[in-house]
C-alpha positions in Angstrom: 0.0 0.0 0.0 1.5 3.3 -1.0 0.9 6.8 0.5 -1.9 7.7 -1.9 -3.9 4.5 -1.1 -3.5 5.2 2.6 -4.8 8.7 2.2 -7.7 7.3 0.2 -8.6 5.0 3.0 -8.4 7.8 5.5 -10.6 10.0 3.3 -13.1 7.3 2.9 -13.3 6.8 6.7 -13.6 10.5 7.2 -16.5 10.6 4.8 -18.3 7.8 6.6 -17.8 9.6 9.9 -19.2 12.8 8.5 -22.3 10.9 7.2 -22.9 9.4 10.6 -22.5 12.7 12.4 -24.8 14.4 9.8 -27.5 11.8 10.6 -27.3 12.6 14.3 -27.7 16.4 13.8 -30.0 16.1 10.8 -27.7 18.0 8.4 -28.3 17.0 4.8 -25.5 19.2 3.4 -23.0 17.6 5.7 -24.3 14.1 4.7 -23.8 14.9 1.0 -20.3 16.2 1.7 -19.5 13.0 3.5 -20.8 10.9 0.7 -18.7 12.8 -1.8 -15.6 12.3 0.4 -16.3 8.6 0.8 -16.6 8.2 -3.0 -13.3 10.1 -3.6 -11.6 8.0 -0.9 -12.7 4.7 -2.5 -11.5 5.8 -5.9 -8.3 7.2 -4.5 -7.5 4.0 -2.7 -8.5 1.8 -5.6 -6.8 3.7 -8.4 -3.9 5.2 -6.5 -4.6 8.7 -7.9 -4.6 12.0 -6.0 -7.8 13.7 -5.0 -7.1 16.6 -7.3 -6.4 14.3 -10.3 -9.6 12.4 -9.7 -11.6 15.7 -9.5 -10.0 16.7 -12.9 -11.0 13.4 -14.4 -14.6 13.6 -13.2 -14.9 17.2 -14.3 -13.9 16.3 -17.8 -16.8 13.7 -18.0 
């Protein structure tokens, strides 16, 4: 596991935590933000790409 994959796993966990907290405080915006972070984390860990590079790829779609 390289550093980018580790950061991806951390980002994914951070996103899940945001989602759980958003459920407790009933904050839909925070939940969506957590979902987005989780998605980027999964892709970052799986592909080994940086978050910025993934954003550039998804923006070009």
